C-alpha positions, 0 to 999 in steps of 0.5 A, a space after each residue: 493071598 493072605 495066609 490065615 493068622 496063627 493068632 486070635 484074640 479072646 474075649 472074657 468068656 473064652 478066658 473062663 472056659 480055659 480056666 475051667 478046663 485047667 482044673 481038669 488037666 493031668 498033673 498037679 493043680 496049679 496054685 492061683 486061679 489066673 494061671 490054668 494049664 490051658 490058659 494060653 491054648 484053650 482058644 485053639 479048640 474054638 472052631 466057631 470063628 467067624 473068619 480065619 484071622 490072617 498074618 504076613 508071611 513069617 519070612 517077609 523082609 519086614 518085621 510085622 507086629 503080631 498078635 501072640 498065642 497068649 492072652 494079650 491081657 495076661 502078663 507072663 512073668 518069670 516068677 510064674 514059670 517056677 510054678 509049672 511042671 516040666 512036662 506039662 507047663 514048660 520046655 527047657 531049652 537045654 540042647 541049644 543053651 537056651 536055659 530059660 523056661 518058657 510056656 509051651 504055647 508062648 515058646 511056639 508063638 515066639 518061633 513062628 513069629 521069629 521072636 527072641 526069648 524074653 530078656 534074651 537075644 537068642 531065637 528058638 531053635 527048631 528042635 525046641 519048637 518041635 518039642 513044644 509043638 509035640 507037647 502042645 498037640 499031645 495036650 491039646 489034640 486036635 490042634 487048630 489047623 491054623 497053628 499047624 499050618 503056621 508052625 509047619 510053614 516056619 519050620 520049613 523055612 528053617 529046614 530049607 537052609 540045609 539045602 546047601 549043605 550036602 553033609 546035612 541031607 539026612 537031617 533034611 529028609 528027617 525033618 521033612 518027613 516029620 513035618 509032612 507027618 505033622 500035616 497029615 494030622 489035619 486029615 483031608 485038606 480039601 475039607 479045610 476052609 479054602 484059604 487053609 486048604 490052599 495053605 496046606 497044598 503049598 506046604 505039601 508041595 514044598 515038603 515033596 520038593 525037599 524030599 525030591 518028589 517032583 512028580 508029586 510037586 508037578 501034580 499039586 501045581 495045578 491044583 494050586 493055580 487052576 481054581 484061582 480067578 484069571 485076575 488072581 492067576 496073573 499074580 503070585 501070593 507070598 505063600 505061592 512065592 515061598 512055595 515056588 522058591 522052594 521047588 526051584 531051589 530044591 530042584 536045583 540041589 537034587 538035579 541041577 540048573 538045567 532041570 530047573 529050566 525044564 521044569 519052568 518050561 513044563 509048568 509054563 502055565 503055572 510058573 514058567 510064564 511068571 518067570 517070563 515077565 516083560 521088563 515093563 512089568 517088573 517091580 519089587 513084588 512076588 513075580 520079580 522075586 520069583 524071577 530073581 530066584 530063577 535067574 540066580 539058578 540060571 547063572 549056574 548053567 554052563 552053556 545056556 545057548 547050547 540048550 537051545 542049539 540041542 533040539 533032540 527030543 524037544 518040542 518046538 514049543 518047549 524049545 521056544 519057551 526056553 529061549 524066552 526064559 534065557 533071553 530075559 535072563 541074559 537081558 537082566 544079567 546085562 549080557 545082551 550079546 548072549 541073549 542075541 546068540 540065543 535069539 540067533 539060535 532060535 531063528 536057525 531053527 525057525 522058531 518065532 520070537 515076539 516083537 516085544 521081546 525083540 524090542 527089549 533085546 535091542 534096548 539091551 544091546 543099546 545099553 551094552 554098547 553093542 550099537 552094530 548089533 542093535 542096528 541090525 536086529 532093529 532093521 529086522 523088526 522094522 522090516 516086518 512092522 507095518 508102516 504107519 501102524 508102529 506102536 509106542 514100544 517100537 517108536 520109543 525103542 527106535 528113538 533110543 537106538 538112534 539117540 544113543 549113536 547121535 543119529 539126529 536125522 532118524 531120532 527126529 523122525 522117531 520123535 515126530 512119529 511119537 508126537 503125531 500119536 501123542 506118545 512123546 513123553 518126558 523121557 522121549 524129550 530126554 532122548 531127543 536132546 541126548 541125540 544132539 548132545 552126542 556131537 557137542 551140538 550145544 546150540 541145538 540142544 539148548 533150542 530144543 530145551 527151551 522149546 520143550 521148557 519155556 521160561 514161564 511161570 504159568 507152565 506146569 512142565 518142568 525139566 527133570 534129571 534126564 533133560 538136564 543131563 543131555 544139556 550137561 552132556 552137550 557141553 562136556 562133549 563141546 569141551 565147554 567147562 564154563 557152560 558145563 558148570 553154569 548149567 549145573 548150577 541151574 539144574 540145582 537151582 531148579 530143584 533137580 539134584 545130580 544123579 550118577 549119571 551127572 556125576 559121571 559127566 562131571 568126572 569125564 570132563 575133569 578126568 579128560 582134562 587131567 584135573 584129578 583134584 576135582 575128580 577126587 572132590 567129585 568122588 567124595 561128594 558122591 559118597 557124602 550124598 550116598 551115591 557111591 561111585 560105581 564101575 562106570 565112574 571108576 572106568 572113567 577115571 581109569 580111562 583117563 589115567 590110561 590115556 596119559 600113559 600111567 598104568 601103575 596109577 590105573 591099576 591102583 585106582 582099580 584096586 581102590 575100587 575093589 576095596 570099596 566093594 565095586 564089582 568091575 564090569 567088562 569095560 572097567 577091566 578093559 580100561 586096564 588093558 587100555 592102560 597097558 597098551 598105550 605104554 607098550 606093556 604087551 605082557 599086561 595086555 596079554 595078562 588082562 586078556 587071559 584074565 577075561 577069557 578064563 573068567 567064569 562071570 558072564 559079564 567079563 567074557 571078552 567081546 568085540 571091544 576087547 578083541 579091538 584093544 587086543 588087535 590094536 595092541 598087535 599094531 602098536 607092537 609093530 606086528 606085520 600086517 600078515 600077523 594082524 590079518 591072521 588074528 583078524 580072520 581067526 576072530 571072524 571064524 570064531 563068530 566074532 563080528 567086527 565093528 567099524 573100528 576093527 576095520 580101522 585098525 586093520 587099515 592102520 596095520 596095512 598102512 604101517 606095513 606100506 601095503 596101501 592097495 590092501 588098505 584101500 581093499 579093506 576100506 572099500 569093504 567097510 564102505 560097502 557095508 556102511 552104505 546100508 543102514 541095516 548092516 549096522 556099520 557107519 564110516 568114521 573119521 578114524 578110517 579116512 584119517 588113517 588111509 589119508 596119512 598112509 598115502 601122505 607118508 608115501 608122498 602120494 599127495 593127490 591120492 591123500 587129497 582125494 581122501 580128504 575131499 571125501 571125508 568133507 563130502 560125507 560131512 565127517 569132520 576132521 580131528 586134530 589127528 587128521 590136521 596133524 597128518 596133513 601138517 606134518 607132510 607139508 613141514 617135512 619138506 625143506 621147500 619154503 612154499 610148503 612151510 608157508 602153506 603149513 603156517 597158513 593152514 594152521 592159522 586158519 584152524 586156530 583162528 576160527 571161533 571156538 564153536 567151529 573148532 570141531 577138531 578140538 571137540 573130537 580130541 580126547 583132551 583140549 590140550 592134546 588137540 592143540 598139540 596135534 595142531 602145533 607140533 609139526 611146525 614146532 618140530 620143523 623149526 626145532 630141527 632147523 635150530 629156530 628156537 625163537 619161532 618155536 617160542 612164538 608157536 608155544 606162546 600163541 598155543 597158550 593164548 589159544 587155550 593150550 598149555 606148555 606140556 612135556 612134549 612141546 617143552 621138549 621140542 623147545 629144548 631140542 631147538 635151543 640144543 641145535 642152536 647151541 644155546 646152553 643157558 636156555 637149555 638150562 632154563 627149559 630143563 628147569 621147567 621140564 623136570 618139575 613138569 615131569 614130576 607133576 605128570 604122575 601127581 593125582 591130588 586126593 584121588 587116592 586119599 583115605 586111611 586104607 589107600 593103596 597109593 600108586 608106586 612112584 618108583 614104578 610110575 616114574 619108570 615110564 619114558 616120559 623123561 628119557 628124550 629130554 634128558 638125552 637132549 639136555 645131556 648132549 647140549 651140556 656135554 657139547 659145551 663142555 659142562 661135564 660136571 653139570 651132566 653128572 649133577 643132571 644124571 644124579 637128579 633124575 636117578 634120585 627122583 627115581 625116573 626110568 632110563 632106557 637104553 638110548 639114555 645109556 648109549 647117550 651116556 657113553 658118548 658124554 663120558 667119552 667127551 668128558 675123557 672118562 674112557 674107561 667109565 664109557 666101556 664100563 657102561 657098555 660092559 655092565 649095562 648095555 650088554 647084559 640088557 641086550 643078552 637078556 634071555 628071550 624064550 619065545 615058547 615061555 609058558 604063561 599063565 592063561 588063567 590069572 586070578 587077577 588082571 593086575 600086573 604090578 601086585 608082585 613087583 620088587 623094587 629095583 636092585 642096583 649097584 654102582 660101577 665104582 668110583 671115578 676121579 675124572 671130571 664126570 662122576 656117575 653112579 652106574 647100575 651094575 646090573 640091568 633091572 630084573 623087575 617088571 617096568 613100564 615099557 617105553 613107547 617105540 618110535 616109528 623107526 623102531 617100529 620098522 626095525 621091529 617089523 623087519 626082525 619079525 618078518 624074518 622070524 616069520 619065516 619059521 612058523 610060530 610055535 603053537 600054544 600047548 593044548 594045556 594052555 589054550 583057554 577053554 572058557 565054559 561058554 562061548 565069548 562071542 555071539 552066534 557061536 554054537 561050539 558048546 553045543 557039541 562039547 567043549 571045544 578049545 577056542 583059539 588063543 588070540 593072544 598067543 602071537 602077541 605073547 611070542 612077539 612081545 619076547 622081541 617087540 617092541 624095542 629089541 633093537 634099542 637094547 643093543 649098542 647103537 652103531 654110532 656108539 660102537 663106531 665111536 669106541 672103535 676110534 677111541 680104541 684106535 686112538 689108544 692103541 696109537 698112543 693117544 689120549 682122549 681129551 675132554 672137550 673143554 668148557 666154553 665158559 672157561 678158556 683156562 680149562 681149555 688151555 690146560 686140556 691142550 697141554 695136558 699131554 706134553 711129550 709123546 712118551 708120557 702120553 703114550 704110556 698113559 694110553 698103554 695103561 688105560 687100554 690095559 685097564 679097559 681090556 682087563 675090566 671090560 673084555 665083553 665090551 671090547 670084544 663087541 667093538 672088535 666084532 663090529 670093526 670086523 664086520 665093517 672091514 669085511 663089508 668094505 672089502 666086499 664092497 670094493 671086490 664088487 666095485 672092481 668087478 
């Protein structure tokens, strides 16, 4: 509905009338016939207009050129102003520093139209406009109604800005009363023309809302909406929209967000039903703006689900309508789990929800990656839909649901049903292609693509971005980079330019392969094409950094996203949590979880994907099954619905604990749920692989074979991890037959065509798939000191498409170490060190003047080089190359790589071999013992509401000292104190996991201390679906991360920080030799026989050697008392054990 214009054009007769009236006005006459007093306002008295003029809304986003109050034929000049008197002809705007003079009508006109003063950028303020309006009304009473309505409308828009300021309420009331009084001068608004009467009613409604008179507002609304025809009543005019926005905002200011929801429910026919608008009807029009206003207010509702749960004093109709609005709101806010919670609450009260709304909820759940819950809801809808009479929305939703999870059989059925009804549009074809693209089935995708879009110049049907996206996805999932590039070129040649979804597919493909130079180029191209990366693109890159074990770079890229104005979503923050979990940074995992739990943003509240990451962290940390099971049961009690991945994690924990009977029971429960599609569960390869691997580790080959056969029977393609478990089981035996079977099995996998290598498709990266297949045999040959076979396998892997990675090079280095080939060890080490340096290179990923580069000092504190360093040091020291060991150690430290406790323990052995006995004890005294004695307080408090999920913002650089100089053959700077800064923890081995489990098991004999009540996270709303605790008030939710916070004090590598038993045994023997008066000679170099001869004659004569031994022993006791005490204590324990064993043997 259009608002009457404030402006009209003059004809010559009107100009004459205004000139004649000017001579009769009060005050001095004006010199000159062209500038009478009412020259710019006489038209206001013209009551004989044929139709009311109209203008666009003054608050419209677009600025429309409007005619002015002044006669457009008259040019207003600054020099003319000097002739007017202040009271009659001009208003000086002194109270807002607007010192220019303007005619009264012109000033008012500029205020109404939002135009600045002449020759100025300043707008007319409300007070000056009110003075002009008052003066004009005094001189031209009565004013034309359109002028009054236009001024009041614009003034109300200015006054409404004070709604958000509590200290301006008095000013708000004063101006509202003034404007209401101005409308009263119009008299009975019912006698005005219909358009103006309608406008006046809307303005009165806005004023009463600003004054908090909502009973009058409720009385005005039917008078505004009821007289309109049905067709017009389905929409809102700009005037009505402005009125509705003012009412909602004022109601929110006076009574809160819940009152706004109740008001919309009570005014369902006039306002509420417009907010409850189907997504298919959404546009950028007034209805969409009204919904946006209401939903912004709903953001302030603390517990929306509780409003539906609390039915006291409410009718079923009102609860149903409130539920509709909240479901629409949650769908729009992309938090479908909360919408599902509202829906379940409505079902609990036997309230009916219309099928279209349920179908839109299914789609929202699919877009939110809540596939299991979407399956359950859709099965409920399909049960009530008459067979053969499904409508287009039902079939389209079915296709959308099935295609999103790669269910090709059901997707084809839904597509055929749409085709039978002639409803298969272009989007349906795209979904059909997407269903096959999920599994990387390039052949089927291309067949359907060419079927729907044949290569013919006569056809008018051309593929669009949706169809090309499906083809690109299929090639990406099949790890076919060449095909991906080819079809991207075809798409561009066809005139279809990439959108964000296409760029995300390209990002995923390059990031998965570690090609960060290409990733940076793609991100740069997106910005050039004005498609700045959003949270999804950043999540893809952060996930790739997490998978390669680089949480420092992952956090740096997260901060880069924040600087570029990207708002993180739950998946983006979850990728940070995964990055910490991958490297064993349990403190980082807990911090991210606490950040999500304590967040007020509904988009960040934990869902099942976050709980799965937390549960997996418990398993990776070596937590006993009892702890993992308790967390799982607490999740279920809190209303968190587990997924198939959750059950897989639980099976993994049971297998790691050796409880295969429990693992099988969990598997059977998952299998029973997966039998019915309606449950939303689907058996996956991960659960079967974990179960098979558990039986293989226990040596139960027949049971493992049954699981593998079951996997093939169900049509589930094994992954490279599945084959890795089988190969490791065979290569762990020393029998020639088992080794030959493993070799033949590996050749059958690698010798198959590329299109049949499904185990490559299911791997996160192509290279990790090859490593999983080749590493078991390479490990076995390395253990047997057969480097030639390891080299041959590595060459085969590279020819097949793999690459020489750090892990495979470490296996080759170990093979040469076991074979005693020091020269080849040097060659391989020269390849390992540059590869480790390249590991953390991210190319241009952090380019830019404001880029916050990841700290290389923190990145290299990970343990990627610790294992090859220990192997290389052992090989060199065993060959007597002690000086070279020192060079290697210094080189690693110079590059900033982190060292774990294994390296320090191995260094002691190396120092003893070099004859540096005193330095070996200094390592134990100054490094290892402080590490093992680091205080650990399981009840230490934690920040349960961190302001940021980042863990490396406030990390100090390492402060390290030296242990003094050395004059021996091996000179190494030793850290005098342990590291006191946060670093990336080392990933623990399987043996360390078992040791940790044993320690935790002993600790669990005493109950873990519960978290203090003040530290239990209490999110404002339920973090799960189906939770109604908030209906009865804020109930503290369980702290799921508390046990991990406690266990991380002793996990994952508490045992590795202790001096190794072999090292203490070696030092015990060293002390015994020194006490016997014998010096420890260094191992001579194999390359120089002269050194060997010199070493054998170094200590000629018993007295000189004994004196030197006593002197050295005295220095060790004086400088390393704690180290000597540790050695003596260990020696005492060993002696006691032997004596007890002897006593037992003797009976």
